[in-house]
C-alpha positions in Angstrom: 156.5 86.6 159.1 154.5 85.2 162.0 150.8 84.6 161.3 147.9 83.4 163.5 144.8 82.1 161.8 141.9 82.1 164.2 139.2 79.8 162.9 139.7 76.4 161.2 136.9 76.1 158.7 137.7 75.6 155.1 138.9 79.1 154.3 140.9 79.5 157.5 142.6 76.2 156.9 143.3 77.0 153.3 144.9 80.3 154.1 147.0 78.6 156.9 148.2 76.0 154.4 149.1 78.6 151.8 151.0 80.7 154.3 152.9 77.7 155.7 153.9 76.7 152.2 155.3 80.3 151.8 157.7 79.4 154.7 156.0 81.6 157.3 155.5 80.7 160.9 151.8 79.9 161.0 149.5 78.7 163.8 146.0 77.6 163.0 143.6 78.0 166.0 140.3 76.1 165.8 137.4 77.2 168.0 137.0 73.8 169.7 139.7 71.9 171.6 138.5 68.6 170.1 139.0 69.9 166.6 142.5 71.0 167.5 143.3 67.5 168.7 141.9 66.0 165.5 143.9 68.4 163.2 147.1 67.7 165.2 146.7 63.9 165.0 145.3 63.5 161.4 147.2 66.4 159.8 144.1 67.0 157.8 140.9 69.0 158.3 138.5 66.1 157.5 135.4 68.1 158.4 136.0 71.2 156.2 138.8 70.5 153.8 139.1 66.7 153.3 141.9 65.3 151.2 144.3 68.2 151.7 147.2 67.4 154.0 148.4 70.0 156.5 152.1 71.0 155.9 154.5 69.6 158.6 155.4 73.2 159.6 151.8 74.3 160.2 151.3 74.5 164.0 147.9 73.8 165.6 147.0 75.8 168.7 144.1 76.3 171.0 145.1 78.7 173.8 145.2 82.2 172.3 147.6 83.8 174.7 150.7 81.9 173.7 149.7 82.0 170.0 149.4 85.8 170.0 152.6 86.4 172.0 154.7 86.4 168.8 152.0 86.9 166.1 152.6 89.8 163.7 149.4 89.4 161.6 146.2 87.8 162.8 143.6 86.5 160.3 140.1 86.1 161.7 138.5 83.3 159.7 135.1 82.9 161.3 131.6 83.6 160.1 130.5 87.3 160.2 128.0 86.7 162.9 130.7 85.2 165.2 133.2 87.9 164.4 132.6 90.2 167.4 132.9 87.3 169.8 136.1 86.1 168.2 137.6 89.6 168.2 136.7 89.9 171.9 138.5 86.6 172.6 141.6 88.0 170.8 141.4 91.2 172.7 141.3 89.3 176.0 144.4 87.3 175.0 146.6 90.2 174.0 148.1 90.8 177.4 151.5 89.4 176.4 151.4 90.3 172.7 154.2 92.5 171.6 154.5 92.0 167.8 151.0 92.4 166.6 150.8 94.8 163.6 147.6 94.0 161.7 144.3 92.1 162.2 142.7 91.0 159.0 139.1 89.8 158.5 138.4 86.9 156.1 134.6 87.2 156.7 132.0 88.2 154.1 128.8 89.4 155.8 127.2 92.2 157.7 126.5 91.9 161.4 122.9 91.5 162.2 121.2 94.4 164.1 124.2 96.8 163.7 124.7 96.4 159.9 128.4 96.8 160.5 131.0 95.5 158.1 133.6 93.0 159.4 136.4 95.5 159.6 134.1 97.9 161.5 133.2 95.2 164.0 136.8 94.4 164.6 137.8 98.1 164.9 135.1 98.5 167.6 136.6 95.7 169.7 140.3 96.3 168.9 140.5 100.1 168.4 144.3 100.3 168.8 145.3 97.8 166.1 145.2 98.5 162.3 142.4 96.4 160.7 141.9 95.2 157.2 140.0 92.7 155.0 141.3 90.1 152.7 138.8 89.2 150.1 138.2 88.2 146.5 137.2 85.2 144.3 138.8 82.4 146.1 137.6 78.8 146.6 139.2 77.4 149.7 140.1 74.0 148.2 141.7 75.5 145.1 143.8 77.9 147.2 144.9 75.0 149.5 145.9 73.0 146.4 148.0 75.8 145.1 145.9 76.7 142.1 146.4 80.3 140.9 144.2 83.0 142.5 144.1 86.7 143.2 142.8 88.7 146.1 142.5 92.2 147.5 143.9 93.3 150.9 142.0 96.4 151.8 143.0 98.4 154.9 143.4 101.9 156.2 146.9 101.3 157.6 150.4 102.6 156.9 151.5 102.0 153.4 154.8 100.3 154.4 152.9 97.9 156.6 150.4 96.9 153.9 153.1 96.6 151.3 155.1 94.3 153.6 152.1 92.1 154.3 151.2 92.1 150.6 154.7 90.8 149.7 154.6 88.1 152.4 151.2 86.7 151.4 151.8 86.8 147.6 153.5 84.1 145.7 153.4 82.0 142.6 149.9 80.7 143.4 148.3 83.8 145.1 148.6 87.4 143.9 147.5 90.1 146.4 146.5 93.6 145.3 146.1 96.5 147.8 143.2 98.9 148.3 142.3 101.6 150.8 138.6 101.3 150.0 137.7 98.9 152.8 134.0 99.7 152.5 133.9 98.8 148.9 135.9 95.6 149.2 133.7 94.4 152.1 130.4 95.5 150.6 131.3 93.6 147.5 132.1 90.5 149.5 128.7 90.8 151.3 126.5 91.5 148.4 127.9 88.8 146.1 126.7 86.1 148.5 123.2 87.5 148.3 123.3 87.6 144.5 124.8 84.1 144.5 121.6 82.9 146.3 119.6 84.6 143.6 121.7 82.8 140.9 121.1 79.5 142.7 117.4 80.2 142.8 117.4 80.7 139.0 119.2 77.4 138.6 116.8 75.6 140.9 113.9 77.0 138.8 115.7 75.6 135.7 115.5 79.0 134.0 118.4 78.7 131.6 121.4 80.7 130.6 119.6 83.8 129.4 118.1 84.3 132.9 121.4 83.7 134.5 123.2 86.2 132.4 120.6 88.9 132.9 120.5 88.3 136.6 124.3 88.5 136.9 124.5 91.7 134.9 121.7 93.5 136.8 123.2 92.2 140.1 126.4 94.0 139.3 124.6 97.2 138.5 122.7 96.9 141.8 125.9 96.2 143.7 127.6 99.3 142.3 124.5 101.5 143.0 124.1 100.2 146.6 127.8 100.4 147.3 128.2 104.0 146.1 125.1 105.0 148.1 126.9 103.6 151.2 130.1 105.6 150.5 132.2 103.1 148.7 134.2 103.8 145.5 132.6 102.8 142.2 135.7 101.3 140.7 136.2 98.9 143.5 133.1 96.9 142.4 134.6 96.3 139.0 137.6 94.6 140.6 138.4 91.3 142.3 136.4 92.0 145.5 133.2 92.9 143.5 132.8 91.6 139.9 135.4 88.9 140.3 133.9 87.5 143.5 130.4 87.8 142.0 131.3 85.6 139.0 133.0 83.0 141.1 130.3 82.7 143.7 127.4 82.8 141.3 128.8 80.1 139.0 131.1 77.9 141.1 129.7 74.5 141.8 131.4 74.7 145.2 129.6 77.9 146.2 127.6 77.3 149.4 125.4 80.3 148.7 124.6 79.3 145.1 123.9 75.7 146.3 121.6 77.0 149.0 119.7 79.2 146.5 119.4 76.2 144.1 117.8 74.2 146.8 115.4 77.0 147.6 114.5 77.4 144.0 113.9 73.7 143.7 111.3 73.9 146.5 113.1 72.8 149.6 112.2 74.6 152.9 114.7 77.0 154.5 114.4 75.2 157.8 115.2 71.8 156.2 118.2 73.2 154.3 119.7 75.0 157.3 119.1 72.0 159.7 121.2 69.7 157.5 124.2 72.1 156.9 127.6 71.8 158.6 129.0 75.0 156.9 127.7 78.5 157.1 125.7 80.2 154.3 126.9 83.8 154.9 124.4 85.2 152.4 121.4 84.0 154.3 121.8 86.3 157.4 123.6 89.0 155.4 120.4 89.3 153.2 118.5 90.2 156.3 121.1 92.7 157.5 121.7 94.3 154.2 117.9 94.5 153.5 117.5 96.4 156.8 120.4 98.7 156.0 119.0 99.6 152.6 115.6 100.1 154.0 116.9 102.4 156.7 119.0 104.4 154.2 116.3 104.5 151.5 118.4 102.7 149.0 116.6 100.9 146.1 117.8 97.3 145.7 115.1 95.2 144.0 117.1 92.0 143.6 118.2 92.1 147.2 114.6 92.8 148.3 113.2 89.9 146.4 115.9 87.5 147.9 115.0 88.8 151.3 111.3 88.3 150.8 111.9 84.8 149.5 114.1 83.8 152.4 112.2 85.5 155.2 108.7 86.2 154.2 107.7 83.0 152.4 107.5 84.5 148.9 107.5 81.9 146.2 110.8 82.1 144.1 108.8 82.1 140.8 106.7 85.0 142.0 109.8 86.9 143.1 111.3 86.5 139.6 108.0 87.6 138.0 107.9 90.7 140.1 111.4 91.6 139.0 110.5 91.1 135.3 107.4 93.3 135.6 109.0 96.2 137.3 108.7 99.6 135.6 110.7 99.7 132.4 113.7 102.0 132.2 117.0 102.7 130.4 120.0 100.6 131.2 
C-alpha cells in the first residue's frame, strides 16, 4: 500500500519507519525544505528521533502534489493546532491525486476556539475523503525500534477499507484494533495529555505513589464522565485510546506532557518552560480548549479545571491539589 506521512516530528517519523519496514511504499514529508534535505542526507531524524536510522526504502519528499499522486492513505502527523493548515495544504495538492482512500490523523488535541477534534477539523477541510484517527499508548522511539505496541484505528468509513488498512499497518511489532467511535478515541487522546500534566505536577511536588495512584484513578473516572457527556461510548475509554494511553502518558519518562507538568510542579514558570522547548506539549493548549468546551456544555471536570487554572490563571499547584482534596465528599 502507498502511504504518505505529512509531518516529520518524532511520531510521524516513527510511523513512516514502521510502515517502510512493513514493505510499503512510504514517503515522509517534512514541513520545511531544510529538514527534508537533512533527512535525505543523514538518513536519520537527528532533531526528533536521534539514533534511529531511516530504512533505505523510505522516501523523503517535500512537494505535496507528486507525493499525493499515488498515495492511498495519508497520515497527518502534525500538532493539533497546525492540523487545519496542514489539511488545507493537502487539499490544495490533490489536483492529480487518483488513489486516495483515507486520511488519518495522528494528532491528540482539540483545536482552540472551535473545540473540534482532529478528525472533525480534517473533515471540514476534506469533506469528500473518509477520515479517521490512529491513536493509543505509543512512544515514538519504541515504535521506531520495533518494540511491541498496540493502537486503535477509529473511523467512520467502509468496513472493507478499514479492515484493509488495519491489515497493512499491523505486524509483529504493532497490532491495530478497529473502532467506529471516533469521538471516544480522540477525546481519550486529548484528555490523557491533560491528566499527564496533572500527574507530572504531582511528581514535581514530590507527593508520592499514593497521590499518583489516586489522581490516575480519578482522572479515568473524569475522562469517562466527560467523554460520555460529549457523546462518546463509555467502553472506548477503558481501551487502548483511553485507559491505555492514560497509563503510558502519565507514567512514561519520555512523556512530554508529564515532563512539562513535573517542571510546573517544581516551580518553573510556564513561559520559561515553553521558550526552551523544541517539541510540542499538546496538553497545554488542549487544556484551554477542553476547559472552554466543558464550561460551554456545563460539564463538571474538576481535575481538568484545576490544571487549567494552574496553567493559565497562575494558581499555585499545591493550592490546586488542596482544593481537589477538599471538594465535597461523595460516593465513588
